[in-house]
C-alpha positions as CSV (number, residue, x, y, z in Angstrom):
1,M,28.0,30.5,-13.1
2,K,25.9,27.5,-13.4
3,K,22.3,27.6,-12.6
4,M,21.7,25.5,-9.7
5,S,19.6,22.2,-10.2
6,R,16.1,22.6,-8.5
7,M,16.9,19.0,-6.7
8,Q,20.3,20.6,-5.5
9,E,18.0,23.7,-4.3
10,L,15.8,21.2,-2.3
11,L,19.1,19.3,-0.7
12,E,20.3,22.7,0.4
13,I,17.0,23.9,1.6
14,M,16.9,20.5,3.6
15,E,20.2,21.0,5.1
16,T,19.6,24.6,6.0
17,L,16.0,23.7,7.9
18,R,18.7,21.4,9.6
19,D,21.3,24.0,10.5
20,P,22.1,23.5,14.5
21,E,22.2,27.6,14.9
22,N,20.2,28.7,11.9
23,G,17.8,26.2,11.2
24,C,13.7,25.6,12.3
25,P,13.7,24.4,15.6
26,W,10.4,21.3,14.5
27,D,12.7,20.3,11.9
28,K,16.1,19.9,13.8
29,K,14.6,18.1,16.7
30,Q,12.8,15.4,14.1
31,T,14.5,11.9,13.9
32,F,14.2,9.3,11.9
33,D,11.2,7.5,13.8
34,S,9.4,11.2,14.4
35,I,9.0,11.7,10.6
36,I,7.6,7.9,10.5
37,P,3.7,9.1,10.5
38,Y,4.2,11.7,8.2
39,T,5.5,10.0,5.4
40,I,2.6,7.3,5.4
41,E,0.1,10.5,5.7
42,E,1.9,11.8,2.5
43,T,2.2,8.1,0.7
44,F,-1.9,8.1,1.3
45,E,-2.0,11.7,0.0
46,T,0.0,10.7,-2.9
47,V,-2.9,7.9,-3.7
48,D,-5.1,9.8,-2.8
49,A,-4.6,12.2,-5.6
50,I,-3.8,10.0,-8.3
51,E,-7.0,8.2,-7.9
52,R,-8.5,11.4,-8.0
53,Q,-6.8,12.7,-11.1
54,N,-6.4,16.2,-9.7
55,W,-2.5,15.7,-11.4
56,G,-2.2,19.1,-10.1
57,D,-2.8,17.5,-6.7
58,V,-0.3,15.0,-7.4
59,R,2.3,17.1,-8.4
60,D,2.1,18.8,-5.0
61,E,1.8,15.9,-3.1
62,L,4.5,14.0,-5.3
63,G,6.4,16.9,-4.1
64,D,6.0,16.1,-0.4
65,L,7.0,12.2,-0.7
66,L,10.5,13.8,-2.3
67,F,10.9,15.9,0.5
68,Q,10.3,12.8,3.0
69,I,13.2,11.0,1.1
70,V,15.3,14.2,1.4
71,F,14.4,14.1,5.1
72,Y,16.0,11.1,5.7
73,S,19.0,11.3,3.4
74,Q,19.5,14.1,5.3
75,L,19.4,12.3,8.8
76,G,21.6,9.5,7.0
77,K,24.6,12.0,6.2
78,E,24.3,13.7,9.8
79,Q,24.9,10.2,11.1
80,G,27.3,9.5,8.5
81,D,25.8,6.3,7.0
82,F,24.3,7.5,3.8
83,E,23.7,10.6,1.9
84,F,20.8,11.6,-1.1
85,D,23.2,10.3,-3.6
86,D,23.8,6.9,-2.0
87,V,20.5,6.4,-2.4
88,V,19.7,7.4,-5.6
89,G,22.7,5.0,-6.5
90,A,21.2,2.1,-4.9
91,I,17.8,2.1,-6.6
92,C,19.3,2.7,-9.8
93,D,21.8,-0.8,-8.7
94,K,18.7,-2.3,-8.0
95,L,16.5,-1.5,-11.3
96,V,19.9,-2.5,-13.6
97,R,20.6,-5.9,-11.6
98,R,16.6,-6.7,-11.3
99,H,16.8,-6.3,-15.5
100,P,19.2,-8.0,-17.1
101,H,16.8,-8.6,-20.1
102,V,17.0,-5.0,-20.5
103,F,20.3,-4.2,-19.3
104,G,22.3,-7.3,-19.9
105,E,24.3,-8.4,-22.9
106,K,22.0,-9.2,-26.0
107,D,22.7,-11.7,-28.6
108,A,23.5,-11.0,-32.7
109,D,20.0,-10.6,-33.2
110,G,19.3,-7.8,-29.7
111,N,17.6,-10.6,-27.6
112,P,18.4,-10.9,-24.1
113,L,21.0,-13.5,-23.3
114,Q,19.5,-13.9,-19.7
115,A,15.7,-13.8,-19.3
116,A,13.4,-12.2,-16.6
117,D,13.8,-13.8,-13.0
118,W,12.8,-10.9,-10.9
119,E,12.0,-13.9,-7.5
120,G,15.3,-15.3,-8.3
121,I,17.1,-12.2,-8.6
122,K,15.4,-11.0,-5.3
123,A,16.6,-13.9,-3.8
124,Q,19.7,-13.8,-4.5
125,E,19.8,-10.4,-2.5
126,R,18.2,-11.8,0.5
127,A,20.7,-14.6,0.4
128,A,23.4,-12.0,0.5
129,K,22.0,-9.5,3.2
130,S,22.1,-12.3,5.4
131,E,24.3,-13.7,7.9
132,P,26.7,-16.9,6.5
133,D,24.9,-19.7,8.9
134,A,21.2,-18.0,8.9
135,E,18.2,-20.4,8.0
136,L,16.4,-18.2,5.1
137,S,12.9,-18.0,4.3
138,I,11.7,-16.6,1.2
139,L,9.4,-14.2,3.7
140,D,12.0,-12.5,5.5
141,D,11.9,-9.3,3.7
142,V,8.1,-8.9,3.4
143,P,7.9,-5.1,5.5
144,T,5.9,-6.0,9.0
145,A,4.7,-2.0,8.7
146,L,2.7,-2.9,5.7
147,P,-1.1,-2.1,5.6
148,A,-2.3,-5.8,6.5
149,L,-4.2,-6.2,3.7
150,G,-1.5,-5.7,1.2
151,R,0.7,-7.3,3.4
152,A,-1.4,-10.8,3.0
153,A,-1.3,-10.4,-0.6
154,K,2.2,-10.1,-0.6
155,L,2.8,-13.0,1.9
156,Q,0.7,-15.4,-0.6
157,K,2.3,-13.8,-3.7
158,R,5.9,-14.8,-2.4
159,C,4.4,-18.4,-1.7
160,A,3.0,-18.8,-4.8
161,S,6.3,-18.2,-6.4
162,V,7.4,-21.4,-4.9
163,G,4.6,-23.6,-5.8
164,F,2.6,-23.2,-2.8
165,D,-1.1,-22.1,-3.9
166,W,-3.7,-23.2,-5.3
167,D,-4.0,-24.0,-8.7
168,A,-7.7,-23.4,-9.7
169,I,-10.4,-20.8,-7.9
170,G,-12.7,-23.2,-7.1
171,P,-10.6,-24.2,-3.6
172,V,-10.1,-20.7,-2.9
173,A,-13.2,-20.0,-2.9
174,G,-14.7,-23.0,-1.0
175,K,-11.8,-21.5,1.7
176,V,-13.8,-18.2,2.2
177,Q,-16.9,-20.2,2.4
178,E,-15.2,-22.4,5.0
179,E,-13.6,-19.6,6.7
180,L,-17.2,-17.5,7.3
181,E,-18.9,-20.8,8.2
182,E,-16.3,-20.9,11.1
183,V,-16.5,-16.9,11.7
184,M,-20.8,-17.7,12.3
185,E,-19.5,-20.7,14.3
186,E,-18.2,-18.5,17.3
187,A,-20.1,-15.4,16.4
188,L,-23.4,-17.5,17.4
189,M,-22.2,-18.8,20.7
190,V,-24.0,-18.7,23.8
191,D,-20.8,-17.4,25.2
192,V,-18.8,-15.8,22.6
193,D,-15.2,-16.0,23.2
194,Q,-14.1,-12.6,21.5
195,A,-10.5,-13.4,20.8
196,R,-12.3,-16.3,19.2
197,V,-14.1,-14.7,17.1
198,D,-10.9,-12.0,16.1
199,E,-9.3,-14.7,15.1
200,E,-11.6,-16.5,12.6
201,M,-12.3,-13.0,11.3
202,G,-8.6,-12.9,10.3
203,D,-8.8,-16.1,9.0
204,L,-11.6,-15.1,6.6
205,L,-9.9,-11.5,5.9
206,F,-6.4,-13.8,4.8
207,S,-8.6,-15.7,2.6
208,V,-10.6,-13.0,1.3
209,V,-7.5,-11.1,0.0
210,N,-6.5,-14.4,-1.5
211,L,-9.6,-14.8,-3.5
212,A,-8.8,-11.2,-4.6
213,R,-5.4,-12.2,-5.9
214,H,-6.5,-15.5,-7.9
215,V,-9.0,-13.2,-9.4
216,G,-6.5,-10.5,-10.1
217,T,-8.0,-7.9,-8.1
218,N,-6.0,-5.6,-5.4
219,P,-7.8,-5.8,-2.3
220,E,-6.4,-2.3,-0.8
221,K,-7.8,-0.5,-3.8
222,A,-10.7,-2.6,-4.3
223,L,-11.4,-1.6,-0.2
224,R,-10.6,1.9,-1.1
225,Q,-12.8,1.6,-3.8
226,A,-15.4,0.2,-2.2
227,N,-15.3,2.4,0.8
228,L,-15.9,5.5,-1.6
229,K,-18.8,4.1,-3.4
230,F,-20.4,3.6,0.3
231,E,-19.1,6.9,1.3
232,N,-21.1,8.9,-1.8
233,R,-24.2,6.8,-1.5
234,F,-24.5,7.2,2.0
235,R,-24.0,10.9,2.1
236,Q,-26.6,11.2,-1.0
237,I,-29.0,9.2,1.8
238,E,-28.3,12.5,4.3
239,M,-28.6,14.6,1.5
240,K,-32.2,13.4,0.5
241,L,-33.0,13.4,4.5
242,R,-32.2,16.8,4.7
243,E,-34.1,18.3,1.3
244,N,-37.3,16.5,2.8
245,G,-37.2,18.2,6.8
246,K,-36.0,14.8,8.3
247,N,-33.7,13.8,11.1
248,L,-30.9,10.8,10.0
249,Q,-31.3,9.3,13.9
250,E,-35.1,9.7,13.5
251,T,-35.8,8.0,10.3
252,P,-37.0,4.1,10.8
253,Q,-34.6,1.5,9.6
254,D,-37.0,0.2,6.6
255,E,-36.9,3.7,5.3
256,L,-33.2,4.1,5.0
257,E,-33.3,0.7,2.9
258,M,-35.6,2.0,0.7
259,L,-33.4,5.3,0.3
260,W,-30.2,3.2,-0.3
261,Q,-31.9,1.2,-2.6
262,K,-33.1,3.9,-4.4
263,V,-29.4,5.4,-4.5
264,K,-28.1,1.5,-6.1
265,C,-30.9,1.9,-8.6
266,D,-29.8,5.6,-9.7
267,E,-26.6,5.2,-10.0
268,G,-27.5,2.0,-12.6
269,N,-29.8,4.6,-14.6
270,K,-26.9,6.9,-15.3
271,P,-26.0,7.4,-18.9
272,A,-23.1,5.8,-19.8
């Protein structure tokens, strides 16, 4: 008897969990909408494991993430809309379609007859999915559920692909400064309009994302790293205060600042 593949085993486990009579009560009551939070959580846990370079955790988290795909596929199968093989087939077809320079015809010397055109091919796909008389936008398929920093970067990149962009970094940095000044102008009003402050802060963050894109930085990753750096430094301050029998809440601001600067200095003096 041919041994079942582990992928087939996983699909059968999922089907059993959803079995109307003998399945798990929790799994049976789930819907597409109800498992969205778990998908998001598993995605971030996978990213966290990769950034920690804990490859055992990466393996486990990728398994959890794969289970989310299998879960959605089972729900699709039950509705008669699609199955796991359809999901796999769709991504296989898409990868081949979007890489004609790899999978397409070659000349006698082995050179591709069609150049890479990622954005052009995606534009064709968007047009094929739309209604015949629909007014298309290059922004149509930028998901609204993306994290705000990532979505801002994707919107800007998509617009830049059709020439709507600055061709030098100077004006981009200037826009950041301009937006910062507008935030301060609103924040320092006698009667502060919080809605206006929020709007200007949004413009400032959007311009900072644009600057990150122009210098080749992934803003989501950069902010995660900044969060981690801040957290590590703050934990060191807490540790130093505990070692000296002091309380964080009762420590004067100038002493906290001195400890912060010392932690930063100690980081700079670590051996390479």
